[in-house]
C-alpha positions as CSV (number, residue, x, y, z in Angstrom):
1,M,-41.2,-98.5,17.9
2,N,-41.9,-94.8,17.2
3,I,-39.1,-92.4,16.4
4,F,-39.3,-88.6,16.4
5,V,-36.5,-86.6,14.9
6,F,-36.2,-82.9,15.3
7,G,-33.8,-81.1,13.0
8,I,-32.7,-77.7,14.4
9,D,-30.7,-76.2,11.6
10,G,-27.5,-74.6,12.7
11,A,-27.8,-75.5,16.4
12,S,-24.4,-75.0,18.0
13,P,-23.4,-77.1,21.1
14,D,-21.8,-74.0,22.8
15,L,-24.9,-71.8,22.5
16,V,-27.5,-74.6,23.2
17,N,-25.7,-75.9,26.3
18,R,-25.2,-72.4,27.6
19,W,-28.9,-71.6,27.2
20,I,-29.9,-75.0,28.8
21,G,-27.7,-74.1,31.8
22,Q,-29.5,-70.8,32.1
23,G,-32.9,-72.5,32.1
24,H,-34.1,-71.1,28.7
25,L,-34.7,-74.4,26.8
26,P,-36.6,-76.7,29.2
27,N,-37.5,-79.3,26.7
28,L,-34.0,-79.7,25.3
29,E,-32.8,-79.8,28.9
30,K,-35.2,-82.6,29.6
31,I,-33.9,-84.6,26.6
32,S,-30.3,-84.0,27.4
33,R,-30.6,-84.8,31.1
34,S,-32.6,-87.9,30.7
35,G,-30.6,-89.3,27.8
36,I,-27.5,-88.6,25.8
37,S,-26.1,-85.3,24.7
38,G,-23.0,-84.4,22.6
39,K,-21.6,-83.0,19.3
40,L,-22.7,-84.1,15.9
41,K,-19.8,-83.6,13.4
42,S,-21.0,-82.3,10.0
43,T,-19.6,-82.9,6.5
44,F,-17.0,-80.6,5.1
45,P,-18.0,-78.1,3.9
46,P,-20.6,-77.8,6.7
47,L,-23.3,-76.6,4.3
48,T,-27.0,-77.5,4.5
49,G,-27.0,-79.3,1.2
50,P,-24.3,-81.9,1.6
51,A,-24.8,-82.2,5.4
52,W,-28.6,-83.1,5.2
53,S,-27.8,-85.3,2.2
54,S,-25.3,-87.3,4.4
55,F,-27.8,-87.4,7.2
56,Q,-30.4,-89.0,4.8
57,T,-28.0,-91.5,3.3
58,G,-25.5,-92.5,5.9
59,V,-22.6,-91.9,3.4
60,N,-20.0,-89.3,2.8
61,P,-20.4,-86.8,-0.2
62,G,-18.1,-89.0,-2.3
63,K,-20.9,-91.6,-2.4
64,H,-24.0,-89.4,-2.5
65,G,-22.5,-86.8,-4.9
66,V,-23.7,-83.5,-3.2
67,Y,-20.8,-81.2,-2.3
68,N,-22.3,-77.8,-2.5
69,W,-25.5,-75.9,-3.3
70,L,-24.6,-76.2,-6.9
71,D,-24.0,-79.1,-9.2
72,T,-21.3,-77.8,-11.6
73,S,-20.9,-81.1,-13.5
74,S,-22.3,-79.6,-16.7
75,S,-21.6,-75.9,-16.5
76,Y,-19.5,-73.3,-14.6
77,E,-22.6,-71.5,-13.5
78,G,-24.0,-74.8,-12.0
79,K,-27.5,-76.1,-11.3
80,V,-29.2,-75.9,-8.0
81,I,-29.3,-79.3,-6.3
82,N,-32.4,-81.1,-5.4
83,S,-33.3,-84.6,-4.1
84,N,-32.5,-86.1,-7.5
85,S,-28.9,-85.0,-7.0
86,I,-28.5,-87.6,-4.2
87,R,-27.2,-90.7,-5.9
88,T,-27.8,-93.3,-3.2
89,K,-30.9,-94.7,-1.5
90,T,-32.2,-92.6,1.4
91,V,-32.9,-94.0,4.8
92,W,-36.6,-93.1,4.1
93,S,-36.7,-95.3,1.1
94,L,-35.1,-98.2,3.0
95,I,-37.5,-97.9,5.9
96,S,-40.4,-97.9,3.5
97,T,-39.1,-101.0,1.7
98,Y,-38.9,-102.8,5.0
99,G,-42.4,-101.9,5.9
100,G,-41.9,-99.0,8.2
101,R,-43.8,-95.7,7.8
102,V,-42.2,-92.3,7.3
103,G,-43.4,-88.7,7.7
104,L,-41.1,-85.8,6.8
105,L,-41.8,-82.2,7.2
106,S,-39.6,-79.4,5.7
107,L,-36.3,-81.3,5.5
108,P,-34.0,-79.7,3.0
109,V,-33.0,-81.6,-0.2
110,T,-36.2,-83.6,-0.3
111,Y,-37.8,-81.8,-3.3
112,P,-39.0,-83.4,-5.5
113,P,-40.5,-85.7,-2.8
114,E,-39.8,-89.4,-3.3
115,K,-42.5,-91.9,-2.9
116,V,-42.4,-93.4,0.5
117,N,-44.7,-95.4,2.8
118,G,-46.1,-92.3,4.4
119,F,-45.7,-88.7,3.5
120,I,-43.0,-86.0,2.6
121,V,-43.6,-82.3,2.7
122,P,-40.3,-81.0,1.4
123,G,-38.5,-78.0,2.7
124,F,-36.1,-75.3,1.6
125,L,-35.8,-74.8,-2.2
126,T,-39.2,-76.2,-2.9
127,P,-40.4,-74.1,-5.9
128,E,-43.5,-72.1,-5.3
129,N,-45.0,-73.2,-8.6
130,A,-43.8,-76.8,-8.3
131,S,-46.2,-79.4,-9.8
132,Q,-45.7,-81.8,-6.9
133,R,-45.1,-80.0,-3.6
134,S,-45.7,-83.0,-1.4
135,H,-46.2,-86.8,-1.4
136,P,-49.0,-87.7,-1.6
137,K,-49.7,-84.9,-4.1
138,D,-52.7,-83.4,-2.4
139,L,-51.2,-83.3,1.1
140,M,-49.7,-79.8,0.7
141,R,-53.1,-78.4,-0.3
142,E,-54.6,-80.0,2.7
143,L,-51.9,-78.5,4.9
144,E,-52.4,-75.1,3.5
145,D,-56.1,-75.3,4.0
146,S,-55.6,-76.2,7.6
147,F,-52.7,-73.8,8.2
148,P,-52.8,-70.9,5.7
149,E,-49.7,-69.4,7.2
150,F,-47.6,-72.5,6.5
151,D,-44.8,-72.1,3.9
152,H,-42.1,-74.3,2.5
153,Y,-39.6,-71.5,2.8
154,V,-38.9,-69.3,5.8
155,R,-38.1,-65.7,4.6
156,E,-34.7,-64.3,5.2
157,Y,-34.0,-60.8,6.6
158,M,-34.9,-58.1,4.1
159,G,-34.2,-55.0,6.0
160,G,-36.4,-53.0,8.4
161,S,-37.2,-53.8,11.9
162,K,-35.1,-56.7,13.2
163,K,-37.6,-57.3,16.1
164,E,-40.4,-57.7,13.6
165,W,-38.5,-60.1,11.6
166,V,-37.7,-62.2,14.6
167,G,-41.4,-62.2,15.5
168,Y,-42.0,-63.5,12.0
169,L,-39.4,-66.3,12.5
170,K,-41.1,-67.3,15.7
171,R,-44.5,-67.5,14.0
172,A,-42.9,-69.6,11.2
173,A,-41.5,-72.0,13.8
174,A,-44.9,-72.1,15.6
175,S,-46.6,-72.9,12.3
176,R,-44.2,-75.7,11.6
177,G,-44.9,-77.1,15.1
178,K,-48.6,-77.0,14.6
179,A,-48.3,-78.7,11.2
180,S,-46.1,-81.4,12.8
181,R,-48.7,-82.3,15.3
182,Y,-51.5,-82.2,12.7
183,L,-49.5,-84.5,10.3
184,V,-48.6,-87.0,13.1
185,K,-52.2,-87.3,14.3
186,R,-53.9,-87.4,10.8
187,H,-51.3,-89.1,8.6
188,L,-48.9,-91.2,10.7
189,F,-51.1,-92.6,13.4
190,S,-54.4,-92.3,11.5
191,S,-54.8,-96.1,11.4
192,G,-54.8,-96.2,15.1
193,S,-51.8,-98.6,15.2
194,E,-49.1,-96.9,17.2
195,S,-47.1,-100.1,17.7
196,D,-45.9,-100.3,14.1
197,N,-42.5,-98.9,13.0
198,N,-43.2,-95.2,12.5
199,L,-40.7,-92.3,12.0
200,F,-41.6,-88.6,12.0
201,M,-39.1,-85.8,11.4
202,A,-39.7,-82.0,11.4
203,H,-37.0,-79.6,10.4
204,Y,-36.7,-76.0,11.8
205,F,-34.9,-73.5,9.5
206,A,-35.5,-70.3,11.4
207,T,-32.7,-71.1,13.8
208,D,-30.2,-71.0,10.9
209,L,-31.5,-67.7,9.5
210,V,-31.5,-65.7,12.7
211,Q,-27.8,-66.6,13.3
212,H,-26.8,-65.7,9.8
213,F,-28.3,-62.3,9.9
214,L,-28.4,-61.2,13.6
215,W,-25.4,-62.9,15.2
216,D,-23.9,-59.5,16.2
217,E,-27.2,-58.0,17.3
218,V,-27.1,-59.4,20.9
219,T,-27.4,-56.9,23.7
220,E,-27.8,-57.2,27.5
221,D,-31.6,-56.9,27.0
222,W,-32.2,-58.9,23.8
223,D,-30.8,-62.0,22.1
224,P,-32.6,-62.5,18.9
225,R,-31.1,-66.0,18.5
226,L,-32.4,-67.1,21.9
227,D,-35.9,-65.8,21.1
228,V,-36.1,-68.1,18.0
229,F,-34.6,-71.1,19.8
230,K,-37.0,-70.8,22.7
231,Q,-39.9,-71.0,20.2
232,V,-38.5,-74.1,18.6
233,D,-37.9,-75.7,22.0
234,E,-41.6,-75.0,22.9
235,E,-42.7,-76.6,19.6
236,I,-40.6,-79.7,20.2
237,G,-42.0,-80.1,23.7
238,N,-45.6,-79.8,22.4
239,T,-44.9,-82.5,19.8
240,M,-43.3,-84.8,22.3
241,E,-46.5,-84.6,24.4
242,I,-48.5,-86.4,21.7
243,A,-46.0,-89.2,21.1
244,P,-46.7,-92.8,22.2
245,D,-45.0,-94.1,25.3
246,N,-42.6,-96.4,23.4
247,S,-41.0,-93.4,21.5
248,V,-37.4,-92.4,21.0
249,F,-36.6,-88.7,20.4
250,L,-33.6,-87.4,18.6
251,I,-32.4,-83.8,18.3
252,V,-29.9,-83.2,15.4
253,S,-28.4,-80.3,13.6
254,D,-26.6,-80.2,10.3
255,H,-23.8,-77.9,11.6
256,G,-23.1,-75.3,14.3
257,F,-22.6,-71.6,14.1
258,G,-20.2,-68.9,15.0
259,P,-19.1,-65.3,14.2
260,I,-17.4,-64.3,11.0
261,D,-15.0,-61.3,10.9
262,R,-13.5,-61.6,7.4
263,I,-14.0,-63.0,4.0
264,F,-11.0,-64.4,2.1
265,N,-11.7,-63.9,-1.6
266,V,-10.5,-67.2,-3.0
267,N,-10.8,-66.2,-6.7
268,N,-8.8,-63.0,-6.1
269,W,-6.1,-65.0,-4.6
270,L,-6.1,-67.5,-7.5
271,R,-5.9,-64.5,-9.9
272,K,-2.9,-63.1,-7.9
273,E,-1.1,-66.4,-8.0
274,G,-1.7,-66.8,-11.8
275,Y,-4.2,-69.7,-11.7
276,L,-7.2,-67.7,-12.8
277,T,-7.2,-65.4,-15.8
278,L,-9.8,-62.7,-16.8
279,E,-10.8,-61.9,-20.4
280,K,-9.0,-59.1,-22.1
281,S,-12.1,-57.6,-23.6
282,A,-12.8,-53.9,-23.2
283,K,-15.8,-54.6,-21.0
284,T,-13.8,-56.8,-18.6
285,L,-10.9,-54.3,-18.5
286,M,-13.4,-51.6,-17.6
287,K,-14.9,-53.7,-14.8
288,Q,-11.4,-54.3,-13.4
289,T,-10.6,-50.6,-13.4
290,L,-13.9,-49.8,-11.7
291,S,-13.3,-52.5,-9.1
292,R,-9.8,-51.1,-8.3
293,L,-11.3,-47.7,-7.9
294,G,-13.8,-49.1,-5.3
295,L,-16.8,-49.4,-7.5
296,N,-17.5,-53.0,-6.5
297,Q,-20.2,-54.9,-4.7
298,H,-18.4,-54.9,-1.4
299,R,-17.6,-51.1,-1.3
300,L,-21.0,-50.2,-2.5
301,K,-22.8,-52.4,0.0
302,P,-23.4,-49.5,2.6
303,L,-24.9,-47.3,-0.1
304,G,-27.0,-50.2,-1.4
305,E,-28.4,-50.8,2.1
306,K,-29.7,-47.2,2.1
307,I,-31.1,-47.3,-1.4
308,Y,-32.4,-50.8,-1.3
309,P,-35.5,-50.3,0.9
310,I,-36.5,-47.4,-1.4
311,V,-36.3,-49.4,-4.7
312,K,-37.8,-52.5,-3.0
313,N,-40.9,-50.4,-1.9
314,L,-41.2,-49.3,-5.6
315,G,-41.3,-52.9,-6.6
316,L,-38.1,-52.7,-8.7
317,V,-36.3,-55.5,-6.8
318,S,-37.4,-58.4,-4.6
319,G,-35.7,-60.5,-1.8
320,S,-33.0,-59.4,0.5
321,I,-30.1,-56.9,0.1
322,I,-27.8,-60.0,-0.4
323,N,-30.0,-61.2,-3.2
324,A,-29.7,-57.7,-4.8
325,S,-26.0,-57.8,-4.4
326,S,-25.7,-61.1,-6.3
327,H,-28.4,-60.5,-8.9
328,P,-27.5,-61.7,-12.4
329,A,-28.1,-58.2,-13.8
330,L,-25.2,-56.9,-11.8
331,K,-22.9,-59.1,-13.9
332,A,-23.1,-56.4,-16.5
333,F,-21.4,-53.9,-14.1
334,F,-19.2,-56.0,-11.8
335,L,-16.7,-58.8,-12.4
336,S,-18.2,-62.2,-12.5
337,D,-17.7,-65.7,-14.0
338,R,-18.7,-64.2,-17.3
339,D,-15.4,-62.3,-17.3
340,I,-13.2,-65.4,-16.8
341,D,-11.0,-66.6,-19.7
342,W,-11.7,-70.3,-19.0
343,S,-9.3,-71.5,-21.7
344,A,-6.5,-69.9,-19.7
345,T,-7.7,-70.7,-16.2
346,A,-6.4,-73.5,-14.2
347,A,-8.4,-73.2,-10.9
348,Y,-11.5,-71.4,-9.5
349,S,-13.9,-71.4,-6.6
350,K,-17.7,-71.6,-6.6
351,S,-18.5,-72.2,-2.9
352,D,-19.0,-70.0,0.2
353,I,-16.8,-72.2,2.4
354,G,-13.2,-72.8,1.3
355,H,-12.7,-74.9,-1.7
356,V,-10.9,-74.8,-5.1
357,R,-11.8,-76.6,-8.2
358,L,-9.3,-77.3,-11.0
359,N,-10.4,-76.8,-14.6
360,I,-10.0,-80.4,-15.6
361,A,-10.4,-81.6,-19.2
362,G,-13.4,-83.9,-19.6
363,R,-15.0,-82.7,-16.3
364,E,-15.3,-78.9,-16.7
365,S,-16.9,-77.8,-20.0
366,Q,-13.8,-75.9,-21.1
367,G,-11.3,-77.7,-19.0
368,E,-7.7,-77.9,-20.1
369,L,-5.8,-79.7,-17.4
370,E,-4.9,-83.4,-17.8
371,G,-2.8,-86.1,-16.2
372,A,0.4,-85.0,-14.5
373,D,-0.6,-81.3,-14.6
374,V,-3.6,-82.0,-12.4
375,N,-1.4,-83.7,-9.7
376,R,1.3,-81.0,-10.0
377,L,-1.2,-78.1,-9.6
378,T,-3.1,-79.8,-6.8
379,G,0.1,-80.1,-4.8
380,E,1.3,-76.6,-5.7
381,I,-2.0,-74.8,-4.8
382,K,-2.3,-76.9,-1.6
383,E,1.1,-75.8,-0.4
384,K,0.6,-72.2,-1.3
385,L,-2.7,-72.1,0.6
386,K,-1.0,-73.4,3.7
387,E,1.2,-70.3,3.7
388,V,-1.5,-67.6,3.3
389,R,-1.6,-65.2,6.2
390,I,-4.7,-63.2,7.3
391,A,-4.4,-59.6,6.5
392,D,-2.6,-57.4,9.2
393,T,-1.9,-60.5,11.3
394,D,0.7,-63.2,11.6
395,Q,-2.0,-65.9,11.7
396,K,-2.2,-68.5,9.0
397,L,-5.5,-68.5,7.1
398,A,-5.9,-72.3,7.1
399,E,-6.2,-74.7,10.0
400,W,-5.7,-77.4,7.4
401,V,-5.6,-77.8,3.6
402,K,-6.7,-81.2,2.1
403,T,-7.3,-82.8,-1.2
404,K,-10.6,-84.4,-2.1
405,E,-9.0,-87.9,-1.6
406,E,-8.2,-87.0,2.0
407,L,-11.8,-86.0,2.8
408,Y,-14.0,-88.2,0.6
409,C,-14.3,-91.7,-1.0
410,G,-16.8,-93.2,-3.3
411,P,-17.9,-93.6,-6.9
412,Y,-18.5,-89.8,-7.3
413,L,-15.2,-88.6,-6.1
414,K,-14.3,-87.1,-9.5
415,D,-17.0,-84.5,-9.1
416,A,-15.7,-83.2,-5.7
417,P,-13.8,-79.9,-5.3
418,D,-10.1,-80.8,-5.7
419,I,-8.7,-78.8,-2.8
420,M,-10.5,-77.8,0.5
421,F,-9.3,-75.7,3.4
422,N,-10.8,-74.9,6.8
423,S,-10.3,-71.4,8.1
424,L,-13.2,-71.1,10.5
425,K,-11.0,-71.2,13.6
426,Q,-9.8,-67.6,12.8
427,N,-13.4,-66.5,12.0
428,T,-12.4,-66.0,8.4
429,L,-14.5,-67.5,5.6
430,G,-12.9,-68.8,2.4
431,F,-15.4,-67.4,0.0
432,G,-15.8,-68.0,-3.7
433,A,-19.6,-68.2,-4.3
434,A,-20.1,-64.7,-5.8
435,M,-16.5,-65.0,-7.2
436,F,-15.5,-61.3,-7.2
437,L,-16.9,-59.1,-4.4
438,S,-14.0,-56.7,-4.5
439,D,-10.5,-56.3,-5.7
440,E,-9.0,-57.2,-2.4
441,L,-7.9,-60.5,-0.8
442,F,-9.8,-59.9,2.5
443,N,-13.1,-58.1,3.2
444,T,-15.6,-57.7,6.0
445,P,-18.5,-60.2,5.6
446,F,-22.0,-59.5,4.3
447,K,-23.4,-61.6,7.2
448,P,-22.0,-61.7,10.8
449,G,-22.5,-65.4,11.4
450,N,-21.7,-68.5,9.5
451,H,-21.4,-72.3,9.9
452,R,-19.2,-74.4,12.2
453,R,-18.6,-78.1,11.8
454,N,-19.9,-79.3,15.2
455,G,-23.7,-79.5,15.5
456,V,-25.9,-80.8,18.3
457,L,-26.9,-84.4,19.1
458,M,-29.4,-85.4,21.8
459,A,-31.5,-88.4,22.3
460,T,-33.8,-89.9,24.9
461,G,-36.5,-92.5,25.2
462,S,-37.0,-96.3,25.2
463,G,-33.6,-98.1,25.4
464,V,-31.5,-94.9,25.1
465,G,-28.5,-94.6,27.4
466,S,-27.2,-91.5,29.1
467,G,-24.1,-89.3,29.3
468,N,-22.0,-87.4,26.8
469,V,-21.9,-89.1,23.3
470,N,-20.3,-87.6,20.2
471,A,-21.1,-88.8,16.6
472,E,-21.0,-87.9,13.0
473,I,-24.0,-86.8,10.9
474,M,-23.5,-90.0,8.7
475,D,-24.2,-92.1,11.8
476,I,-27.9,-91.1,12.1
477,A,-29.2,-93.1,9.1
478,P,-27.8,-96.5,10.3
479,T,-28.9,-95.7,13.8
480,L,-32.5,-95.2,12.7
481,L,-32.5,-98.4,10.8
482,N,-31.1,-100.3,13.7
483,L,-33.7,-98.9,16.1
484,F,-36.3,-100.6,13.8
485,S,-34.2,-103.8,13.6
486,F,-33.9,-103.3,9.9
487,P,-30.7,-104.4,8.0
488,I,-28.1,-101.7,7.3
489,P,-26.5,-101.4,3.9
490,E,-22.8,-102.3,4.0
491,Q,-22.2,-99.3,1.7
492,M,-23.1,-96.9,4.5
493,D,-20.1,-95.1,6.0
494,G,-21.9,-94.2,9.3
495,E,-21.9,-96.4,12.3
496,V,-24.7,-97.2,14.7
497,I,-24.7,-94.9,17.8
498,R,-24.9,-97.7,20.3
499,A,-25.9,-95.4,23.1
500,I,-29.1,-94.8,21.2
501,S,-29.6,-98.2,19.7
502,S,-27.8,-101.0,21.6
503,S,-29.0,-104.0,19.7
504,E,-26.5,-105.8,17.5
505,P,-26.8,-104.5,13.9
506,R,-27.7,-106.7,10.9
507,Y,-26.2,-105.8,7.5
508,S,-27.1,-106.3,3.9
509,R,-25.7,-105.2,0.5
510,P,-28.4,-104.0,-1.7
511,E,-27.4,-104.0,-5.4
512,D,-29.5,-100.9,-6.1
513,F,-28.0,-98.7,-3.4
514,Y,-26.6,-96.3,-5.9
515,R,-28.8,-94.6,-8.4
516,S,-28.3,-92.5,-11.6
517,R,-28.2,-88.8,-11.2
518,E,-31.0,-86.8,-12.7
519,I,-31.9,-83.1,-12.0
520,R,-35.2,-82.7,-13.8
521,E,-36.1,-79.2,-12.7
522,V,-34.0,-76.2,-11.8
523,P,-36.5,-73.5,-11.0
524,E,-35.4,-69.9,-11.0
525,D,-36.9,-69.2,-7.6
526,S,-34.7,-72.0,-6.0
527,R,-31.6,-70.1,-7.2
528,K,-33.0,-66.8,-5.9
529,K,-33.5,-68.3,-2.5
530,L,-29.9,-69.3,-2.4
531,E,-28.8,-65.8,-3.6
532,N,-30.9,-64.3,-0.8
533,L,-28.8,-66.1,1.7
534,G,-25.5,-65.2,0.0
535,Y,-24.8,-68.7,-1.0
536,L,-24.5,-67.8,-4.7
């Protein structure tokens, strides 16, 4: 059995199916018509970090412990997550243990790469100066020698010609496709034994980036999103051509995409309701005054967009305009987490998709809330969020508001955000990542597109059924194990997608399924990459 998994980051069922119907994506069309096609429901929040972590483990975030881009268990500022943040065994480790071979290319949250029977070239957030950029250690050097243009990270939009940037994204996707075929031939089937249990996965990140930055740039003559998806479709088709006859092919995405019209500034709302308190120092009071007068990050964004290319060309800043807008140096001029009086704060937000954390004693470093106060405030904030109305409309902000116990379960539930709300139906993003972008409750967004919960699922090949099939992202890991006839840990939350793998599953209960948390390295360039995308 040979399994090929293609991760198309941010692929939305609506867009992909429309483009298939128009004849633009012939290889995805071939897969969907000859096999199954449907929606793959993501985690909440539908962020790359927790979603690909659930994909790799078959469990909800309450079991793997990744809820966001940041681990805030030891500080309010937080540490950027990496593969050591995942507290359960991965499906790659399990396949290796059972004798299968694994090859991963550019999958997020795989740095530092774990030791598997095969190879891992990690993806997004791999530090440029990392000591081990692949497993085996020398593989990345070999890949760079063969494909000098290959990079762990696909660059975000930094201003200038949008068509030139889309051309760069297409070249990055093509480079990833070429690297895929090189690695499959040289390092997965190099022994000449194509009948063993082999799994290869390639992840394409360019599809996510083009939607974040250019969602609203579509015209009658040009759709930048389609340009990138067509390149990825071509690379998938080329890789399928080198696969053995007994292969199964899966197309998965960590979430979908859609337009964003407004940002709901969660921390401003918490201030207004009395749950978040700012310091009363002269510096903080001055920042508050300036923000009220319009001297804040949101109001100055248009000016910054004009000045930014000039100062960037002078070498004074790096990265995108979004990176510049969230640069730590700006904390000296604009309100930030440094201005919060944590001893007098009950709740705050540090995520770019709706969540609220309570300032709990023993969990947060300066937490004050205990016992009955935690339960009382949870219920109180939850009910108030249900009543928030979008500015200048009669629409409620939240489609739903839930506690962490309603969304998650597992040994790491205590680390989860305490309250979450979904507002994406109204194209409004509950935003708390940069904490204070303005003095208002609602603003226009920095980026025109953002995540939706439904991603894409397709499969075809030996033994795969046909028709419309929907599943959850947690279902992929047990399905992969079942395709190989390997036992599935009982601790997994996902279920086997029987239209992909029809054989009766076998189960086991490994005692070492959970592992201790350890984040050994939090490189500065990993944080900058998240700032570039507006996630911090």
